[in-house]
Backbone as ProteinMPNN parsed JSONL, in Angstrom:
{"seq_chain_A": "MAYRGPAYGLSREVQNKIDKKYDPELEEKLVKWIVKQCGAREPEPGKTGFQNWLKDGCVLGELINSLYACNKPVKTIKSSTMAFKQMEQIAVFLKAAEDYGVTKTDMFQTVDLFEGKDLAAVQRTLMALGSLAVTKENGCYKGDPSWFHKKAQENRREFSDEQLSEGKNVIGLQMGTNKGASQAGMTGYGLPRQIINNP", "coords_chain_A": {"N_chain_A": [[-24.023, -5.268, 29.054], [-22.377, -2.427, 26.969], [-21.91, -2.837, 23.855], [-18.52, -3.343, 22.539], [-17.426, -3.236, 20.074], [-14.753, -4.502, 17.849], [-11.301, -4.197, 18.513], [-8.177, -1.922, 17.687], [-5.323, -1.633, 16.021], [-3.001, -0.185, 18.45], [-4.54, -0.898, 20.661], [-5.104, -3.364, 19.863], [-3.194, -5.095, 19.495], [-2.338, -4.687, 22.233], [-4.327, -5.973, 23.671], [-3.914, -8.561, 22.095], [-1.476, -9.466, 23.056], [-2.042, -9.862, 25.744], [-3.724, -12.063, 25.882], [-2.334, -14.087, 24.732], [-1.185, -14.838, 27.212], [-2.784, -16.642, 28.489], [-3.25, -19.942, 29.516], [-4.354, -23.16, 28.199], [-3.135, -25.494, 29.611], [-3.405, -24.941, 32.197], [-5.873, -24.123, 32.592], [-7.142, -26.501, 32.462], [-6.107, -28.043, 34.52], [-7.328, -26.269, 36.764], [-9.829, -26.211, 36.14], [-10.258, -29.174, 36.766], [-9.523, -28.894, 39.833], [-11.313, -27.335, 40.949], [-13.898, -28.399, 39.928], [-13.549, -30.811, 41.423], [-13.18, -29.658, 44.267], [-15.499, -28.237, 45.013], [-18.06, -29.434, 43.807], [-18.859, -28.339, 41.25], [-20.29, -28.698, 37.881], [-18.696, -29.442, 35.015], [-16.992, -27.428, 32.566], [-17.592, -26.285, 29.066], [-15.103, -27.213, 26.911], [-12.289, -24.873, 26.177], [-11.581, -21.597, 26.278], [-13.587, -19.439, 26.043], [-15.807, -21.28, 27.183], [-14.627, -21.531, 29.761], [-14.383, -18.926, 30.495], [-17.649, -18.233, 30.295], [-18.274, -20.112, 32.43], [-17.455, -19.337, 34.83], [-18.115, -16.601, 35.034], [-21.187, -15.612, 36.044], [-20.471, -15.884, 38.629], [-21.231, -17.907, 40.507], [-20.079, -20.283, 40.684], [-17.527, -19.46, 41.296], [-18.246, -18.324, 44.124], [-19.24, -20.614, 45.466], [-16.73, -22.382, 45.337], [-14.856, -20.674, 47.036], [-16.45, -20.947, 49.483], [-16.118, -23.59, 49.872], [-13.735, -23.601, 50.703], [-13.808, -23.257, 53.448], [-14.577, -24.141, 56.78], [-16.328, -23.536, 58.712], [-18.61, -20.809, 59.18], [-18.973, -19.404, 56.295], [-17.895, -17.427, 53.67], [-19.31, -16.386, 51.193], [-22.609, -15.404, 51.585], [-24.919, -15.591, 50.233], [-25.67, -17.371, 46.93], [-26.956, -16.641, 44.026], [-27.884, -17.736, 40.933], [-28.039, -15.303, 38.025], [-29.102, -13.517, 35.18], [-29.112, -11.081, 34.94], [-26.511, -8.578, 34.595], [-25.389, -6.654, 36.349], [-26.086, -8.141, 38.754], [-24.406, -10.445, 38.25], [-21.851, -9.469, 38.4], [-21.729, -8.501, 40.746], [-21.524, -10.421, 42.395], [-19.08, -11.498, 41.627], [-17.328, -9.951, 42.645], [-17.748, -10.046, 45.376], [-16.695, -12.689, 45.629], [-14.065, -11.82, 45.198], [-13.463, -10.279, 47.228], [-13.714, -11.752, 49.469], [-11.769, -14.059, 48.575], [-9.572, -12.199, 49.132], [-9.445, -11.885, 51.617], [-9.093, -14.6, 52.577], [-6.062, -14.617, 52.188], [-5.308, -13.945, 49.736], [-2.932, -11.998, 47.648], [-3.163, -8.827, 46.945], [-2.14, -8.375, 44.555], [-1.902, -10.485, 43.292], [-4.651, -10.607, 42.461], [-7.613, -10.508, 39.923], [-9.492, -7.886, 38.332], [-12.748, -7.188, 38.499], [-14.137, -6.715, 35.638], [-11.801, -8.254, 34.148], [-12.852, -10.861, 34.132], [-15.517, -10.724, 34.09], [-15.887, -9.267, 31.348], [-14.003, -10.745, 29.774], [-11.409, -9.956, 29.338], [-8.757, -9.889, 30.514], [-8.432, -13.266, 31.17], [-6.307, -14.659, 31.919], [-5.319, -13.418, 34.258], [-7.203, -14.319, 35.802], [-6.988, -17.168, 36.107], [-4.34, -16.873, 37.634], [-5.387, -15.773, 39.826], [-6.901, -17.839, 40.967], [-4.931, -19.631, 41.013], [-3.098, -18.882, 42.831], [-5.202, -19.052, 45.197], [-5.337, -21.536, 45.511], [-2.918, -22.329, 45.946], [-2.564, -21.311, 48.627], [-4.534, -22.881, 49.857], [-3.771, -25.583, 49.86], [-1.272, -24.998, 51.595], [-2.431, -24.237, 53.935], [-3.38, -26.637, 55.204], [-5.738, -27.554, 56.697], [-7.62, -29.062, 56.321], [-10.183, -28.74, 54.54], [-9.021, -28.488, 51.794], [-9.63, -30.033, 48.743], [-8.803, -32.739, 46.513], [-5.382, -33.25, 44.359], [-2.638, -32.598, 46.23], [-0.177, -31.979, 44.802], [-0.897, -30.382, 42.762], [-0.913, -27.754, 43.032], [1.608, -25.368, 44.412], [3.371, -25.403, 47.398], [2.927, -22.556, 49.742], [5.598, -20.539, 50.902], [6.478, -20.492, 54.32], [6.639, -19.071, 57.662], [9.396, -18.864, 59.23], [10.341, -18.345, 61.951], [13.201, -17.505, 63.992], [14.679, -17.248, 67.145], [17.207, -15.23, 69.015], [19.306, -15.488, 71.803], [20.662, -12.373, 73.369], [23.544, -12.531, 73.972], [24.258, -14.373, 71.854], [23.868, -12.899, 69.761], [25.522, -10.738, 69.954], [28.122, -11.985, 69.861], [27.715, -12.659, 67.181], [28.737, -10.201, 66.065], [31.41, -10.409, 66.146], [32.132, -11.844, 63.855], [33.627, -11.995, 60.699], [32.051, -11.844, 57.914], [31.889, -13.848, 54.97], [31.286, -12.491, 52.957], [32.398, -10.056, 52.905], [34.847, -10.69, 52.231], [38.041, -12.211, 52.634], [41.047, -12.22, 54.981], [42.732, -14.387, 54.951], [46.231, -16.213, 55.121], [46.991, -13.514, 53.844], [50.025, -11.818, 53.777], [52.85, -9.462, 53.886], [55.06, -10.092, 52.881], [58.046, -10.392, 51.048], [56.994, -8.145, 49.347], [58.301, -5.415, 47.211], [58.928, -1.986, 47.398], [57.087, 0.875, 45.922], [58.22, 1.541, 43.736], [59.196, 4.123, 41.757], [58.196, 7.452, 41.703], [56.083, 9.064, 39.256], [57.538, 10.106, 36.134], [57.783, 13.244, 34.574], [58.326, 13.863, 31.484], [59.73, 17.073, 29.868], [59.721, 18.261, 26.471], [61.907, 19.927, 24.808]], "CA_chain_A": [[-23.037, -4.288, 29.053], [-22.467, -2.109, 25.771], [-21.262, -3.559, 22.526], [-17.764, -2.24, 22.21], [-16.349, -3.778, 18.534], [-13.549, -4.671, 17.411], [-10.015, -3.1, 18.675], [-7.621, -1.941, 15.92], [-3.975, -0.924, 16.468], [-2.395, -0.642, 19.825], [-5.313, -1.347, 21.416], [-5.663, -4.606, 19.435], [-1.691, -5.257, 20.054], [-2.121, -4.993, 23.853], [-5.101, -7.738, 23.918], [-3.362, -10.092, 21.422], [-0.213, -10.061, 24.579], [-2.619, -10.315, 27.304], [-4.574, -13.251, 25.531], [-1.156, -15.235, 24.635], [-0.687, -15.408, 28.578], [-3.69, -17.786, 28.822], [-2.681, -20.899, 29.414], [-5.144, -23.768, 28.194], [-3.146, -26.411, 30.273], [-3.214, -24.317, 33.554], [-7.111, -24.397, 32.695], [-7.433, -27.872, 32.644], [-6.043, -28.188, 35.779], [-8.185, -25.189, 37.418], [-11.124, -27.074, 35.981], [-10.306, -30.301, 38.038], [-9.573, -28.799, 41.035], [-13.009, -26.624, 41.044], [-14.948, -29.614, 39.758], [-13.203, -31.64, 42.892], [-13.378, -28.904, 45.392], [-17.012, -28.017, 45.073], [-18.854, -30.361, 42.681], [-19.495, -27.994, 40.139], [-20.264, -29.381, 36.452], [-17.406, -29.026, 34.145], [-17.444, -26.23, 31.572], [-17.144, -26.416, 27.726], [-13.522, -26.728, 26.624], [-11.67, -23.504, 25.624], [-11.19, -19.824, 26.899], [-14.816, -18.809, 26.142], [-16.303, -21.946, 28.033], [-14.101, -20.972, 30.972], [-15.235, -17.6, 30.982], [-18.691, -18.284, 30.61], [-18.656, -21.037, 33.597], [-17.243, -18.669, 35.966], [-18.852, -15.5, 34.938], [-22.113, -15.233, 36.894], [-20.02, -15.937, 40.06], [-21.675, -18.915, 41.572], [-19.278, -21.149, 41.153], [-16.723, -19.109, 42.48], [-18.94, -18.159, 45.592], [-19.09, -21.993, 45.938], [-15.399, -22.708, 45.533], [-14.612, -20.155, 48.251], [-17.131, -21.348, 50.745], [-15.93, -24.962, 50.326], [-12.563, -24.115, 51.577], [-14.165, -22.717, 54.828], [-15.304, -25.538, 57.658], [-17.418, -23.138, 58.937], [-18.472, -19.27, 58.441], [-18.797, -19.33, 54.878], [-17.81, -16.127, 53.392], [-20.434, -15.985, 50.162], [-23.658, -15.907, 52.221], [-25.787, -16.075, 49.166], [-25.392, -17.566, 45.992], [-27.796, -17.141, 43.036], [-27.719, -17.968, 39.797], [-28.912, -14.16, 37.664], [-28.916, -13.457, 34.345], [-28.641, -9.454, 35.384], [-25.278, -8.373, 34.467], [-24.764, -6.334, 37.53], [-26.064, -9.459, 39.694], [-23.336, -11.384, 38.227], [-20.526, -8.475, 38.363], [-21.498, -8.089, 42.188], [-20.916, -11.916, 43.043], [-17.769, -11.778, 41.123], [-16.76, -9.023, 43.341], [-17.941, -10.717, 46.577], [-15.776, -13.752, 45.586], [-12.621, -11.095, 45.095], [-13.15, -9.89, 48.669], [-13.846, -13.306, 50.083], [-10.37, -14.395, 48.695], [-8.701, -11.734, 49.907], [-9.737, -12.015, 53.256], [-8.852, -15.696, 52.894], [-5.061, -14.282, 52.01], [-4.966, -14.037, 48.148], [-2.432, -10.969, 48.022], [-3.921, -7.91, 45.879], [-1.273, -8.441, 43.381], [-2.666, -11.604, 42.392], [-6.311, -10.854, 42.511], [-8.214, -9.834, 38.804], [-10.495, -7.37, 38.429], [-14.114, -8.032, 37.886], [-14.055, -6.943, 34.271], [-10.979, -9.271, 33.482], [-13.799, -12.017, 34.114], [-17.031, -10.457, 33.317], [-15.703, -9.049, 29.761], [-13.055, -11.769, 28.988], [-10.275, -8.838, 29.093], [-7.658, -10.622, 30.921], [-8.611, -14.291, 31.755], [-4.892, -15.033, 32.602], [-5.201, -12.995, 35.719], [-8.46, -15.089, 36.255], [-6.252, -17.94, 36.127], [-3.34, -16.371, 38.571], [-5.878, -15.756, 41.104], [-7.21, -19.106, 41.099], [-3.53, -20.549, 41.234], [-2.652, -18.231, 44.385], [-5.805, -19.369, 45.831], [-5.001, -23.103, 45.306], [-1.762, -22.611, 46.935], [-3.056, -20.976, 49.475], [-5.495, -23.938, 50.251], [-2.793, -26.417, 50.026], [-0.618, -24.72, 52.184], [-3.229, -24.436, 55.447], [-3.741, -27.912, 55.621], [-6.84, -27.311, 57.481], [-8.763, -30.297, 56.21], [-11.372, -28.379, 53.529], [-8.633, -28.583, 50.427], [-9.947, -31.409, 48.25], [-7.854, -32.795, 45.366], [-4.309, -33.676, 44.343], [-1.906, -31.765, 46.568], [0.533, -31.531, 43.647], [-1.609, -29.422, 41.792], [-0.403, -26.348, 43.331], [2.768, -25.148, 45.105], [3.395, -24.857, 48.97], [3.557, -21.26, 49.627], [6.566, -20.411, 51.913], [6.408, -20.563, 55.578], [7.426, -17.959, 58.169], [10.544, -19.954, 60.197], [10.885, -17.596, 63.261], [14.481, -17.801, 64.948], [14.934, -16.755, 68.561], [18.506, -15.43, 69.608], [19.692, -14.553, 72.831], [21.484, -11.305, 73.231], [24.852, -13.253, 74.047], [24.479, -15.331, 70.51], [23.553, -11.334, 68.785], [27.052, -9.644, 70.168], [28.934, -12.929, 69.386], [27.835, -12.475, 65.787], [29.724, -8.866, 65.365], [32.79, -10.326, 66.091], [32.562, -12.704, 62.936], [33.471, -11.536, 59.506], [31.286, -12.507, 56.931], [32.759, -13.958, 53.767], [31.249, -11.306, 51.972], [33.532, -8.868, 53.101], [36.382, -10.993, 51.651], [39.323, -13.29, 53.694], [42.391, -12.143, 54.817], [43.62, -15.287, 55.512], [47.109, -16.272, 53.944], [47.545, -12.275, 53.302], [51.136, -11.109, 54.197], [53.528, -8.569, 53.039], [56.327, -10.537, 52.787], [58.498, -10.47, 49.29], [56.937, -6.991, 48.706], [59.189, -4.669, 47.627], [58.566, -0.442, 47.451], [55.844, 0.91, 44.629], [58.733, 2.126, 42.636], [59.738, 5.538, 41.596], [57.424, 8.585, 41.6], [56.312, 9.169, 37.997], [58.503, 11.057, 35.73], [57.182, 14.174, 33.907], [59.464, 14.978, 31.045], [59.54, 18.205, 28.861], [60.402, 17.973, 25.26], [62.134, 21.183, 24.137]], "C_chain_A": [[-22.866, -3.97, 27.215], [-21.626, -3.025, 24.882], [-19.631, -2.762, 22.265], [-16.973, -2.491, 20.879], [-14.883, -3.982, 18.669], [-12.369, -3.582, 18.071], [-9.203, -3.124, 17.609], [-6.346, -1.159, 16.74], [-3.503, -1.052, 17.565], [-2.932, -1.193, 20.972], [-5.321, -3.287, 21.193], [-3.988, -5.48, 19.696], [-1.459, -5.993, 21.449], [-3.033, -6.288, 23.885], [-4.334, -8.758, 23.239], [-2.384, -10.505, 22.691], [-1.046, -10.367, 25.584], [-3.279, -11.709, 26.727], [-3.577, -14.247, 25.304], [-0.873, -15.692, 26.417], [-1.866, -16.37, 28.994], [-3.05, -19.116, 28.743], [-3.862, -22.18, 29.564], [-4.473, -25.061, 29.261], [-3.76, -26.023, 31.727], [-5.041, -24.601, 33.706], [-8.025, -25.385, 33.098], [-7.503, -28.471, 34.058], [-6.894, -27.563, 37.108], [-9.473, -26.031, 37.006], [-11.199, -28.26, 36.964], [-10.207, -30.064, 39.227], [-10.967, -27.979, 41.286], [-13.794, -27.519, 41.064], [-14.711, -30.599, 41.542], [-13.502, -30.819, 44.126], [-14.936, -28.769, 45.717], [-18.062, -28.611, 44.477], [-19.297, -29.633, 41.432], [-19.258, -28.569, 38.865], [-19.342, -28.816, 36.141], [-17.838, -28.304, 33.074], [-17.06, -27.13, 30.078], [-15.48, -26.274, 27.793], [-13.095, -25.63, 25.934], [-11.711, -22.2, 26.826], [-12.675, -19.629, 27.17], [-15.654, -19.789, 27.15], [-15.806, -21.919, 29.675], [-14.461, -20.026, 31.946], [-16.509, -17.845, 31.469], [-19.036, -19.357, 32.105], [-18.47, -20.11, 34.584], [-17.808, -17.067, 35.951], [-19.915, -14.875, 35.599], [-21.463, -15.374, 38.522], [-20.412, -17.024, 41.162], [-20.666, -19.918, 41.861], [-17.955, -20.598, 41.733], [-16.861, -18.817, 43.922], [-18.425, -19.839, 46.308], [-17.911, -22.566, 46.202], [-14.901, -21.927, 46.98], [-15.236, -20.676, 49.867], [-16.385, -22.483, 51.17], [-14.563, -24.749, 51.155], [-12.514, -23.454, 53.13], [-14.773, -23.937, 55.42], [-16.46, -24.942, 58.166], [-17.505, -21.577, 58.697], [-18.265, -18.779, 57.367], [-18.974, -17.772, 54.666], [-19.044, -15.387, 52.34], [-21.64, -16.337, 50.945], [-24.999, -16.33, 51.076], [-25.353, -16.084, 47.982], [-26.385, -17.452, 44.66], [-27.374, -16.879, 42.026], [-28.55, -16.233, 38.983], [-28.189, -14.179, 36.586], [-28.808, -11.482, 34.018], [-27.044, -9.341, 35.513], [-24.562, -7.599, 35.645], [-24.481, -7.098, 38.866], [-24.374, -9.99, 39.775], [-21.571, -10.882, 38.698], [-20.277, -8.235, 40.447], [-21.01, -9.591, 43.147], [-19.388, -11.958, 42.796], [-16.993, -10.711, 42.388], [-16.823, -9.393, 44.978], [-17.093, -11.922, 46.734], [-14.232, -12.92, 45.957], [-12.51, -10.751, 46.656], [-13.149, -11.05, 49.474], [-12.072, -13.892, 49.969], [-9.317, -13.537, 48.931], [-8.366, -11.827, 51.281], [-9.256, -13.357, 53.851], [-7.178, -15.758, 52.795], [-4.315, -14.139, 50.604], [-4.137, -12.552, 48.178], [-3.212, -10.102, 46.73], [-3.07, -7.597, 44.436], [-1.514, -9.519, 42.546], [-4.135, -11.63, 42.014], [-6.433, -9.814, 40.925], [-9.087, -8.775, 39.137], [-11.748, -7.511, 37.676], [-14.621, -7.91, 36.354], [-13.124, -8.137, 33.528], [-11.861, -10.447, 33.078], [-14.528, -11.8, 33.089], [-16.74, -10.047, 31.622], [-14.81, -9.947, 29.195], [-11.652, -10.548, 28.989], [-9.044, -9.484, 29.203], [-7.811, -12.112, 31.575], [-7.359, -15.062, 32.236], [-4.958, -14.479, 34.014], [-6.292, -13.475, 36.491], [-7.484, -16.397, 37.03], [-5.078, -17.895, 37.476], [-4.214, -15.972, 39.77], [-6.249, -16.875, 41.667], [-6.088, -19.682, 41.701], [-3.204, -19.964, 42.808], [-3.798, -18.87, 45.321], [-5.966, -21.031, 46.182], [-3.831, -23.289, 46.129], [-2.188, -21.94, 48.201], [-4.115, -21.892, 50.413], [-4.637, -25.042, 50.557], [-1.82, -25.919, 51.325], [-1.323, -24.602, 54.211], [-3.448, -25.317, 55.935], [-4.387, -27.926, 56.546], [-8.106, -28.298, 57.108], [-9.599, -30.055, 54.683], [-10.632, -28.437, 52.157], [-8.999, -30.223, 50.102], [-8.978, -31.509, 47.004], [-6.521, -32.968, 45.47], [-3.427, -32.365, 45.179], [-0.489, -31.266, 45.722], [0.291, -30.582, 43.074], [-1.17, -28.278, 42.122], [0.879, -26.426, 44.184], [2.729, -24.856, 46.63], [3.455, -23.516, 48.939], [4.652, -21.212, 50.947], [5.91, -19.933, 53.303], [6.825, -19.729, 56.804], [8.245, -19.292, 59.336], [11.328, -19.06, 60.997], [12.084, -18.141, 64.108], [14.85, -16.655, 65.889], [16.414, -16.53, 68.681], [18.664, -14.845, 70.69], [20.926, -13.303, 72.646], [23.255, -11.689, 73.015], [25.373, -13.891, 72.541], [24.693, -13.791, 69.485], [24.665, -10.773, 69.11], [28.066, -11.008, 70.002], [28.989, -13.158, 67.829], [28.295, -11.418, 65.205], [30.916, -8.978, 65.431], [33.076, -11.238, 64.736], [32.628, -11.8, 61.274], [32.742, -12.011, 58.597], [32.036, -12.708, 55.725], [32.475, -13.369, 52.636], [31.92, -10.517, 51.599], [34.722, -9.693, 52.385], [37.053, -11.679, 52.723], [40.449, -12.36, 53.847], [42.958, -13.327, 54.986], [44.61, -15.842, 54.345], [47.781, -15.126, 53.458], [48.428, -12.001, 54.151], [51.81, -10.283, 53.383], [54.647, -8.822, 52.798], [56.739, -10.635, 51.45], [57.606, -9.15, 48.805], [57.992, -5.976, 48.791], [58.265, -2.87, 47.446], [57.374, -0.478, 45.915], [56.579, 1.805, 43.813], [58.873, 3.612, 42.682], [58.447, 6.362, 41.035], [57.198, 8.714, 39.754], [56.598, 10.348, 37.309], [57.41, 11.711, 34.547], [58.389, 14.597, 32.889], [59.176, 15.861, 29.784], [60.353, 18.453, 27.659], [60.59, 19.57, 25.069], [61.508, 21.458, 23.039]], "O_chain_A": [[-23.092, -4.809, 26.344], [-20.782, -3.825, 25.286], [-19.628, -1.619, 21.806], [-15.902, -1.912, 20.697], [-14.101, -3.607, 19.543], [-12.541, -2.364, 18.109], [-9.266, -3.967, 16.714], [-6.381, -0.394, 17.703], [-3.491, -2.23, 17.923], [-2.371, -1.735, 21.925], [-5.482, -4.168, 22.038], [-4.015, -6.62, 20.16], [-0.9, -7.031, 21.803], [-2.595, -7.422, 24.082], [-4.113, -9.818, 23.825], [-2.451, -11.602, 23.247], [-0.681, -11.25, 26.359], [-3.197, -12.568, 27.605], [-3.891, -15.378, 25.675], [-0.403, -16.785, 26.734], [-1.684, -16.893, 30.093], [-2.278, -19.32, 27.806], [-4.348, -22.38, 30.678], [-5.375, -25.704, 29.799], [-4.535, -26.785, 32.306], [-5.508, -25.161, 34.697], [-9.092, -25.358, 33.71], [-8.405, -29.093, 34.619], [-7.084, -28.154, 38.171], [-10.079, -26.508, 37.965], [-12.06, -28.33, 37.842], [-10.732, -30.886, 39.978], [-11.614, -28.483, 42.204], [-14.501, -27.67, 42.061], [-15.52, -30.87, 42.428], [-14.111, -31.389, 45.031], [-15.418, -29.265, 46.735], [-19.153, -28.118, 44.764], [-20.026, -30.2, 40.618], [-18.117, -28.962, 38.621], [-18.954, -27.795, 36.708], [-18.969, -28.479, 32.62], [-16.478, -28.21, 29.975], [-14.803, -25.506, 28.477], [-13.704, -25.456, 24.878], [-11.876, -22.213, 28.046], [-13.078, -19.635, 28.333], [-16.256, -19.167, 28.025], [-16.531, -22.242, 30.617], [-14.7, -19.982, 33.152], [-16.762, -17.779, 32.672], [-20.099, -19.216, 32.709], [-19.432, -20.012, 35.346], [-17.856, -16.455, 37.018], [-19.8, -13.67, 35.824], [-22.088, -14.926, 39.483], [-20.045, -17.045, 42.337], [-20.404, -20.35, 42.983], [-17.346, -21.244, 42.585], [-15.983, -18.964, 44.772], [-17.638, -20.129, 47.21], [-17.835, -23.268, 47.211], [-14.592, -22.621, 47.949], [-14.677, -20.744, 50.961], [-15.99, -22.635, 52.326], [-14.252, -25.493, 52.086], [-11.509, -23.214, 53.8], [-15.417, -24.716, 54.717], [-17.528, -25.554, 58.159], [-16.589, -21.035, 58.079], [-17.506, -17.82, 57.226], [-19.805, -17.036, 55.198], [-19.569, -14.288, 52.516], [-21.842, -17.545, 51.068], [-25.815, -17.241, 51.215], [-24.685, -15.12, 47.606], [-26.561, -18.588, 44.22], [-26.566, -15.962, 41.871], [-29.675, -15.993, 39.421], [-27.032, -14.599, 36.554], [-28.469, -10.905, 32.985], [-26.41, -9.921, 36.395], [-23.38, -7.807, 35.921], [-23.558, -7.037, 39.678], [-23.527, -9.995, 40.669], [-20.589, -11.509, 39.096], [-19.295, -7.973, 41.142], [-20.376, -9.703, 44.196], [-18.584, -12.381, 43.626], [-15.942, -11.113, 42.887], [-15.933, -8.994, 45.728], [-16.745, -12.237, 47.872], [-13.438, -13.325, 46.806], [-11.452, -10.975, 47.244], [-12.231, -11.083, 50.294], [-11.323, -14.09, 50.925], [-8.172, -13.988, 48.958], [-7.287, -11.838, 51.873], [-9.021, -13.523, 55.048], [-6.704, -16.804, 53.239], [-3.103, -14.198, 50.395], [-4.778, -11.746, 48.853], [-3.731, -10.648, 45.757], [-3.34, -6.801, 43.537], [-1.374, -9.523, 41.323], [-4.688, -12.525, 41.374], [-5.759, -8.812, 40.687], [-9.469, -8.736, 40.307], [-11.836, -7.866, 36.5], [-15.352, -8.762, 35.849], [-13.528, -8.813, 32.582], [-11.752, -10.993, 31.98], [-14.527, -12.183, 31.92], [-17.429, -10.58, 30.752], [-14.818, -9.954, 27.964], [-10.887, -10.875, 28.081], [-8.305, -9.668, 28.236], [-7.238, -12.187, 32.662], [-7.492, -16.069, 32.932], [-4.601, -15.226, 34.924], [-6.418, -13.166, 37.676], [-7.327, -16.518, 38.245], [-5.004, -18.862, 38.233], [-3.582, -15.847, 40.819], [-5.989, -17.035, 42.86], [-6.178, -20.206, 42.811], [-3.106, -20.703, 43.787], [-3.321, -19.288, 46.377], [-6.684, -21.517, 47.056], [-3.71, -24.236, 46.907], [-1.755, -22.729, 49.041], [-4.42, -21.563, 51.56], [-4.806, -25.501, 51.686], [-1.716, -26.823, 52.154], [-0.76, -24.835, 55.28], [-3.764, -25.266, 57.124], [-3.804, -28.326, 57.554], [-9.256, -28.245, 57.543], [-9.666, -30.939, 53.829], [-11.403, -28.445, 51.197], [-8.8, -31.23, 50.781], [-8.434, -30.508, 46.537], [-6.126, -32.891, 46.634], [-3.568, -31.219, 44.752], [0.138, -30.259, 46.051], [1.191, -29.794, 42.784], [-0.998, -27.6, 41.109], [1.2, -27.521, 44.648], [1.95, -23.98, 47.006], [4.124, -23.104, 47.992], [4.411, -21.905, 51.936], [4.979, -19.13, 53.364], [8.04, -19.929, 56.787], [7.757, -20.236, 59.958], [12.547, -18.908, 60.922], [11.944, -19.123, 64.836], [15.204, -15.513, 65.595], [17.081, -17.545, 68.479], [18.254, -13.688, 70.787], [21.894, -13.389, 71.89], [23.999, -11.239, 72.144], [26.542, -13.911, 72.153], [25.569, -13.689, 68.626], [24.924, -9.984, 68.201], [29.205, -10.551, 70.106], [29.943, -13.671, 67.244], [28.372, -11.398, 63.977], [31.681, -8.111, 65.008], [34.269, -11.398, 64.479], [31.708, -11.091, 60.866], [33.045, -13.204, 58.57], [32.823, -11.826, 55.381], [33.059, -13.512, 51.562], [32.172, -10.157, 50.449], [35.619, -8.964, 51.962], [36.481, -11.669, 53.813], [40.809, -11.716, 52.861], [44.136, -13.128, 55.282], [44.304, -15.98, 53.161], [48.828, -15.229, 52.819], [48.058, -11.867, 55.317], [51.503, -10.256, 52.191], [55.412, -7.913, 52.475], [55.888, -10.951, 50.618], [57.519, -9.155, 47.577], [58.541, -5.611, 49.83], [57.038, -2.794, 47.395], [57.01, -1.406, 45.193], [56.014, 2.717, 43.208], [58.631, 4.222, 43.723], [57.789, 5.97, 40.071], [58.158, 8.45, 39.03], [56.135, 11.442, 37.631], [56.57, 11.113, 33.874], [59.255, 15.412, 33.206], [58.509, 15.458, 28.831], [61.528, 18.81, 27.75], [59.651, 20.362, 25.15], [61.703, 22.531, 22.469]]}, "name": "protein", "num_of_chains": 1, "seq": "MAYRGPAYGLSREVQNKIDKKYDPELEEKLVKWIVKQCGAREPEPGKTGFQNWLKDGCVLGELINSLYACNKPVKTIKSSTMAFKQMEQIAVFLKAAEDYGVTKTDMFQTVDLFEGKDLAAVQRTLMALGSLAVTKENGCYKGDPSWFHKKAQENRREFSDEQLSEGKNVIGLQMGTNKGASQAGMTGYGLPRQIINNP"}
């Protein structure tokens, strides 16, 4: 990749805001999970160590493959020093994660990891992947289930036509209630408004 040099002005401010979103505690939890899940070696602590650990795409490929019992999505995982090969492996991981169920809004872009532009987005993707793995309960998740929140599950309900028609007769409390309302004791609204002309 070409050397971009330091950022100044507004670009610098935007990058500083992005960098502040990175969570070192979350990094620690994600590293623990990835090491437990796919047996990878632990990286050097810190943001740069985390980026360098994941940058070539090998650890990410092993991670996504470990979440499948069979039919592994990443067919070949090869360590390479060539930038385009590393970026290609990251892209393969992203496609496999999307196929696994991670939503597009939770996905990072290849440059976010490769160039270190937004490592908080990388953390967000890995958190979403961990949450899905815990939720699926297919026996492939390794690690403490309390590390990730379970995703909401569908709770479909079936109602008969009779139940649906009964529901139309009920006035919901959001509409208010007329319980206890009466016109007893009400008087007329009073005299109409008087308009007085001053001579």
